[in-house]
C-alpha positions in Angstrom: 8.3 99.8 -17.3 10.5 100.6 -20.2 12.6 103.8 -19.8 13.9 104.1 -23.4 12.2 107.0 -25.0 12.3 107.2 -28.9 8.6 107.8 -29.7 8.1 111.3 -29.7 9.7 111.4 -26.2 7.6 108.5 -24.9 8.3 104.8 -24.1 9.0 102.9 -27.3 6.2 100.5 -26.4 3.6 103.4 -27.2 4.7 102.9 -31.0 3.6 99.1 -30.6 0.1 100.0 -29.1 -0.4 103.1 -31.3 0.1 101.0 -34.6 -1.9 98.0 -33.1 -4.7 100.3 -32.4 -4.4 102.1 -35.7 -4.9 98.8 -37.6 -7.6 97.5 -35.1 -9.5 100.6 -36.0 -8.6 100.4 -39.6 -10.4 96.9 -39.7 -13.3 97.9 -37.6 -14.2 101.4 -39.3 -13.5 99.9 -42.8 -16.0 96.9 -42.1 -18.3 99.5 -40.4 -18.5 101.6 -43.4 -19.6 98.6 -45.4 -21.8 96.6 -43.1 -25.2 98.2 -43.5 -24.8 99.1 -47.2 -23.9 95.3 -47.9 -27.0 94.2 -46.0 -29.4 96.5 -47.7 -28.0 95.8 -51.2 -29.8 93.6 -53.5 -28.8 90.0 -54.0 -28.1 90.9 -57.7 -25.5 93.5 -56.4 -23.8 91.0 -54.2 -25.3 91.8 -50.9 -27.8 90.3 -48.5 -30.9 91.8 -49.7 -32.2 92.4 -46.1 -35.0 94.9 -45.5 -34.0 98.3 -44.0 -35.6 97.6 -40.6 -34.0 94.3 -40.3 -30.5 95.2 -41.5 -30.7 98.3 -39.3 -31.5 96.1 -36.2 -28.7 93.8 -37.0 -26.3 96.8 -37.4 -27.6 98.1 -34.0 -27.0 94.8 -32.2 -23.7 94.4 -33.7 -22.4 97.9 -32.4 -24.3 97.6 -29.1 -22.3 94.4 -28.4 -19.0 96.0 -29.3 -19.3 98.1 -26.3 -21.0 95.7 -24.0 -18.3 93.0 -24.4 -15.8 95.4 -23.5 -16.9 94.9 -19.8 -16.3 91.2 -19.7 -13.2 91.6 -21.9 -11.6 93.9 -19.2 -12.6 91.6 -16.5 -11.0 88.4 -18.2 -7.7 90.3 -18.8 -7.6 91.4 -15.2 -8.4 88.0 -13.8 -7.4 85.6 -16.4 -5.3 86.4 -19.6 -3.6 89.4 -18.7 -3.6 92.5 -21.0 -1.1 91.6 -23.4 -2.5 88.0 -24.2 -6.0 89.7 -24.1 -5.0 92.1 -27.1 -3.4 89.5 -28.9 -6.4 86.8 -28.7 -8.8 89.5 -29.4 -7.1 90.8 -32.7 -7.0 86.9 -33.6 -10.6 86.6 -33.3 -11.2 90.1 -35.2 -9.1 88.9 -38.0 -11.0 85.5 -38.1 -14.3 87.3 -37.9 -13.4 89.5 -41.0 -12.1 86.6 -43.0 -15.3 84.8 -42.4 -17.2 87.7 -43.9 -14.9 87.2 -47.0 -16.9 83.8 -47.7 -20.0 84.5 -49.9 -22.5 82.7 -47.4 -25.0 84.3 -45.1 -24.2 81.9 -42.3 -20.4 82.8 -42.3 -21.5 86.4 -42.4 -23.2 86.3 -38.9 -20.5 84.1 -37.5 -18.1 86.5 -38.6 -19.9 89.3 -36.8 -19.9 87.4 -33.5 -16.2 86.7 -33.6 -15.6 90.4 -34.3 -17.7 91.4 -31.4 -16.0 89.3 -29.2 -12.5 90.1 -30.1 -13.2 93.8 -30.1 -14.4 93.3 -26.5 -11.2 91.7 -25.6 -8.7 94.1 -27.5 -10.3 97.5 -27.2 -10.5 98.1 -23.5 -7.2 96.5 -22.7 -5.1 98.1 -25.4 -5.9 101.3 -23.8 -5.2 99.9 -20.4 -1.8 99.0 -21.6 -1.0 102.6 -22.7 -1.5 103.5 -19.0 0.8 101.0 -17.8 3.7 102.2 -19.7 4.0 105.1 -17.4 4.9 105.6 -13.9 2.3 106.9 -11.4 4.1 110.1 -11.1 4.1 111.1 -14.7 0.5 112.0 -15.0 1.1 114.8 -17.6 3.1 112.6 -19.8 0.7 109.8 -19.6 -2.0 112.0 -20.7 0.2 113.3 -23.7 0.8 109.6 -24.5 -3.1 108.9 -24.8 -3.4 112.1 -27.0 -0.7 110.5 -29.5 -2.6 107.0 -29.1 -6.0 108.7 -30.0 -4.4 110.1 -33.0 -3.7 106.5 -34.1 -7.4 105.7 -33.6 -8.6 108.3 -35.8 -5.8 107.7 -38.5 -7.0 104.1 -38.9 -10.5 105.3 -39.1 -9.7 107.9 -41.7 -7.8 105.7 -44.0 -10.1 102.5 -44.1 -13.2 103.6 -46.0 -11.1 104.8 -48.7 -9.7 101.2 -49.4 -12.3 99.2 -48.2 -15.1 101.3 -49.6 -13.7 101.5 -53.0 -13.2 97.7 -53.2 -16.4 96.8 -51.5 -18.7 99.1 -53.6 -16.9 99.2 -56.8 -15.4 95.6 -57.1 -16.8 93.2 -54.6 -18.2 93.4 -51.0 -16.1 90.6 -49.8 -12.9 92.2 -51.0 -13.7 95.0 -48.7 -14.1 92.8 -45.8 -11.0 90.9 -46.8 -9.0 94.2 -46.6 -10.3 94.9 -43.1 -9.1 91.4 -42.2 -5.6 91.9 -43.7 -5.3 95.2 -41.7 -5.9 93.4 -38.5 -3.4 90.7 -39.4 -0.8 93.4 -40.2 -1.4 94.9 -36.7 -1.2 91.6 -35.2 2.2 90.7 -36.7 3.9 94.0 -35.7 2.3 93.8 -32.1 4.1 90.5 -31.7 7.4 91.5 -33.5 7.6 94.6 -31.1 5.7 93.2 -28.1 9.3 93.3 -26.2 9.1 97.0 -26.2 6.2 97.0 -23.7 8.6 96.0 -21.1 6.9 94.5 -18.0 3.6 96.3 -19.0 0.4 94.2 -18.9 2.1 90.7 -18.3 0.5 88.4 -15.9 -2.7 89.3 -14.0 -2.7 90.0 -10.5 -2.6 86.7 -8.5 -4.2 86.0 -5.2 -1.6 85.3 -2.2 -3.2 82.1 -1.7 -1.9 79.5 -4.3 -4.9 77.3 -3.6 -7.5 80.1 -4.2 -5.6 81.2 -7.2 -5.8 77.7 -8.9 -9.3 77.5 -7.9 -10.1 81.0 -9.5 -8.4 80.1 -12.7 -10.2 76.8 -12.8 -13.5 78.5 -12.3 -13.0 81.1 -15.0 -11.7 78.4 -17.4 -14.8 76.4 -16.7 -17.0 79.4 -17.2 -15.3 80.2 -20.6 -15.9 76.6 -21.8 -19.4 76.7 -20.8 -20.0 80.1 -22.5 -18.2 79.0 -25.8 -20.2 75.7 -25.9 -23.5 77.5 -25.2 -22.6 80.1 -27.9 -21.8 77.5 -30.5 -25.0 75.5 -29.7 -27.0 78.7 -30.0 -25.4 79.8 -33.3 -26.0 76.2 -34.7 -29.6 76.4 -33.8 -30.0 79.8 -35.3 -28.0 79.0 -38.7 -29.9 75.9 -39.3 -33.0 77.6 -38.6 -34.0 75.3 -35.8 -34.4 78.4 -33.7 -35.6 81.7 -35.2 -35.2 85.1 -33.5 -36.6 88.4 -35.3 -33.7 90.8 -35.1 -36.1 93.8 -34.9 -37.9 92.6 -31.9 -34.8 91.5 -30.1 -33.0 94.8 -30.7 -36.1 96.7 -29.5 -36.3 94.4 -26.4 -32.5 95.1 -25.9 -33.1 98.7 -25.5 -35.4 98.2 -22.6 -33.1 95.6 -20.9 -30.2 97.9 -21.1 -32.3 100.9 -19.8 -33.8 98.8 -17.0 -30.4 97.4 -16.1 -29.0 100.8 -15.8 -31.8 102.1 -13.6 -31.7 98.9 -11.4 -27.9 99.6 -11.1 -28.2 103.2 -9.9 -31.0 102.3 -7.5 -28.9 99.5 -6.1 -25.8 101.9 -5.5 -28.1 104.5 -3.9 -29.8 102.0 -1.7 -27.0 99.7 -0.7 -23.7 101.0 -1.4 -23.7 103.1 2.0 -22.8 106.4 0.0 -22.5 109.7 2.2 -24.3 112.7 1.1 -21.5 114.2 -1.2 -21.2 110.6 -3.0 -25.0 110.4 -3.5 -25.0 113.9 -5.4 -21.9 112.7 -7.5 -23.7 109.4 -8.5 -26.7 111.5 -9.2 -24.6 113.6 -11.7 -23.4 110.4 -13.2 -27.0 109.3 -13.9 -27.6 112.5 -15.7 -24.5 112.0 -17.8 -25.5 108.7 -18.5 -28.8 109.9 -20.0 -27.1 112.7 -22.0 -24.3 110.3 -23.4 -27.2 107.7 -24.5 -29.0 110.4 -26.3 -26.0 111.9 -28.0 -24.8 108.6 -29.3 -28.2 107.7 -30.4 -27.7 110.6 -32.9 -23.9 110.3 -33.4 -23.6 106.8 -34.3 -26.1 107.2 -37.2 -23.0 108.2 -39.1 -22.6 104.4 -40.2 -26.2 103.6 -40.5 -28.9 106.4 -41.3 -26.4 108.9 -42.8 -24.5 106.2 -44.6 -27.8 105.2 -46.5 -28.4 108.9 -47.2 -25.0 109.1 -48.7 -25.8 106.0 -50.8 -29.2 106.6 -52.0 -29.7 110.5 -51.9 -26.3 112.1 -52.4 -24.6 112.9 -55.6 -21.2 111.3 -55.2 -19.9 112.1 -58.8 -16.8 113.9 -59.3 -16.9 114.4 -63.1 -17.5 110.8 -64.5 -16.1 109.2 -61.4 -18.6 108.1 -58.7 -17.2 108.0 -55.3 -18.2 105.3 -53.0 -20.8 106.5 -50.4 -18.4 104.8 -47.7 -15.8 107.3 -48.3 -17.6 110.1 -46.6 -17.3 107.8 -43.4 -13.7 109.2 -43.4 -14.9 112.7 -42.6 -15.7 112.3 -39.0 -12.1 111.0 -38.0 -10.3 113.7 -40.1 -12.4 116.4 -38.2 -11.4 115.0 -35.0 -7.8 115.3 -35.9 -8.2 118.9 -37.1 -10.7 120.2 -34.4 -9.5 118.4 -31.4 -6.5 120.6 -30.8 -8.3 123.8 -31.6 -11.1 122.8 -28.9 -8.2 122.1 -26.5 -6.7 125.4 -26.9 -10.1 127.1 -26.8 -10.8 125.5 -23.4 -7.2 126.6 -22.2 -7.9 130.1 -23.5 -11.4 130.4 -21.8 -9.9 128.9 -18.6 -7.2 131.7 -18.2 -10.1 134.2 -18.4 -12.2 132.2 -15.8 -14.8 131.5 -18.8 -14.3 127.8 -19.4 -17.8 126.1 -19.4 -18.6 123.7 -16.7 -18.9 120.0 -17.4 -22.5 120.2 -17.7 -22.5 123.1 -19.9 -20.2 121.1 -22.2 -22.5 118.2 -22.4 -25.3 120.6 -23.2 -23.3 121.9 -26.1 -22.5 118.5 -27.4 -26.4 117.7 -27.6 -27.0 121.3 -29.2 -24.1 120.5 -31.9 -25.8 117.1 -32.5 -29.1 118.8 -33.1 -27.5 121.3 -35.2 -25.8 118.7 -37.5 -29.4 117.1 -38.1 -30.9 120.4 -38.8 -28.3 120.6 -41.6 -29.8 117.3 -42.9 -33.4 118.6 -43.0 -32.0 121.2 -45.6 -30.5 118.3 -47.7 -33.8 116.4 -47.4 -35.8 119.4 -49.0 -33.4 119.0 -51.8 -34.1 115.4 -52.2 -37.9 116.3 -52.0 -37.5 118.4 -55.1 -36.4 115.3 -56.8 -32.7 116.1 -56.9 -29.8 114.6 -55.2 -28.0 116.5 -52.2 -24.3 117.5 -52.5 -21.8 115.7 -50.2 -21.1 119.0 -48.6 -24.3 118.6 -46.6 -23.1 115.4 -45.0 -19.6 116.9 -44.5 -21.2 119.9 -42.6 -23.3 117.6 -40.5 -20.2 115.3 -39.4 -18.3 118.5 -38.6 -20.8 119.6 -36.4 -21.2 116.1 -34.8 -17.5 116.0 -34.2 -17.8 119.3 -32.3 -20.4 117.9 -30.2 -18.3 114.7 -29.4 -15.2 116.9 -28.6 -17.7 118.7 -26.1 -19.4 115.6 -24.6 -17.0 112.6 -24.8 -13.7 113.5 -23.4 -15.1 115.6 -20.5 -17.7 113.3 -19.8 -15.5 110.2 -19.6 -13.0 112.3 -17.4 -15.8 113.5 -15.1 -17.2 109.9 -14.6 -13.6 108.8 -13.4 -13.4 111.5 -11.1 -16.9 111.7 -9.7 -17.1 107.9 -9.0 -16.2 106.7 -5.3 -12.8 104.7 -5.8 -14.5 101.4 -4.9 -17.0 102.1 -7.8 -14.8 103.4 -10.5 -14.7 100.3 -12.7 -18.4 99.6 -12.4 -19.2 103.5 -13.2 -16.9 103.0 -16.3 -19.0 100.1 -17.3 -22.3 102.2 -17.0 -20.6 104.9 -19.1 -19.7 102.3 -22.0 -23.2 100.9 -21.4 -24.6 104.2 -22.5 -22.7 104.2 -25.6 -24.0 100.7 -26.3 -27.7 101.9 -25.9 -26.8 104.9 -28.2 -25.4 102.6 -30.8 -28.3 100.2 -30.7 -30.9 103.0 -30.9 -29.0 104.4 -33.8 -29.4 101.1 -35.8 -33.0 100.9 -35.0 -33.7 104.3 -36.3 -32.0 103.7 -39.5 -34.6 101.0 -40.1 -37.3 103.9 -40.2 -35.6 105.4 -43.4 -37.0 102.5 -45.6 -36.4 103.4 -49.2 -39.9 102.2 -50.3 -41.6 104.4 -47.8 -39.3 107.5 -48.6 -39.9 107.1 -52.4 -43.6 107.1 -51.7 -43.4 110.0 -49.3 -40.1 112.0 -49.5 -41.3 114.3 -46.6 -40.6 111.2 -44.4 -36.9 112.3 -44.4 -37.6 115.8 -43.0 -39.9 114.3 -40.5 -37.4 111.7 -39.2 -34.6 114.2 -39.1 -36.7 116.7 -37.5 -37.6 114.2 -34.6 -33.8 114.0 -33.8 -33.3 117.7 -33.9 -36.0 118.3 -31.2 -34.8 115.5 -29.1 -31.3 116.9 -28.9 -32.6 120.5 -28.4 -35.0 119.6 -25.6 -32.2 117.3 -24.0 -29.5 120.0 -24.4 -31.7 122.6 -23.0 -32.6 120.5 -19.8 -29.0 119.7 -19.1 -28.4 123.4 -19.5 -31.0 124.5 -17.1 -29.9 122.2 -14.4 -26.2 122.6 -15.1 -25.9 125.0 -12.0 -27.4 122.4 -9.5 -25.2 119.7 -11.2 -22.1 121.9 -10.8 -22.9 122.2 -7.2 -23.3 118.6 -6.8 -20.1 118.0 -8.4 -18.4 119.4 -5.4 -14.7 120.4 -6.1 -14.5 118.1 -9.2 -13.8 120.2 -12.2 
């Protein structure tokens, strides 16, 4: 542990991780703001010219794997690399992936996406774990405050990046935008290595087996598994890129939704049947399963910020300020700035309500998250009626939608995440966190697939389609929120003494 406190009263290593994560999020959200727009843009505009359904499926698969690979990424850090090396190697893969996107070839574009997914899976979970290791176990309050500062770095990077990458990508050259995203990650890596010593002993080597022979066997097996995985991946990519093997992204994405859903159901059944849970633990696992469904539903709507709503900004929104046309991707900066503004206000609200014994229970907060999500898409129905009249909607419609979605995420994500860690039996905490992130992966995949339904040609022939599609989301969120609200009291009882 490092005891020198110069970063807002926290270990100096927090500054190292703050800026590492800020630049990683700068890279990720800057690239994400351009990704779908680039894929659907015509070849004449420098894009890939993919159909909306195909581009949406690719986008959904990409964002899905970002979350799914956090699970093996965390495992590799714990068992093989150690947290520090995992963060550095992950950043290197992300930078390499972004730089592959700079090249004007379809093949390098998809290789770049694979590298970014792998790198994010290594970096994202482990940089957060490093933050926790900076603090002694008896400094829980300070650790929570440190994570709040760290969280601001995430949103700061996400806020800044679309302005730079969006302007260069949409107004100059798509590949320049991707280049800036890569440069951002490189800056993060340089400062990480220059200031790594400030981390003290946090995140050094992974825990070793007391038996040296067993330790060597474990390392050898992991290394062999990595070689086999990388060789298999290289062969698979070669077959796909040379079109020796053909995969339909839409069918693959649709099948993946069933695979993830069935995997989650199978896992919960396994836990109920074979983990020898007592009555209290069974009830708490049942609550987590409900939270999994609520989170999947919520993020199926929330993550359309980078897909469906990004397309709406590009195609149906008046982005002009005088004679200057703002890039559509600039609106991707609205959600993070909303988080920075409203998160402290909601925190104060919960404290104020708690003092008056009126603080909503965790299930009620989850239902509020779903209601806010539905309200956001209700706003988009209003914007769609303007499009039906043959006009373009003002950006304020999307800003209002993003603000409502942010309210929903503040209600759902932090309280849901905290509840899962508290409800899980100690022996299952890591696995239950994996299930929670699986819900985010499923939501991201659904969001990408749903974007494909907003096909420009079909909307041009039938503008009412915009209203119909947004209305489906409104109804799903309203019904889901109502169900969670109705069963909130039983869920609260099942949670026992967990608040």
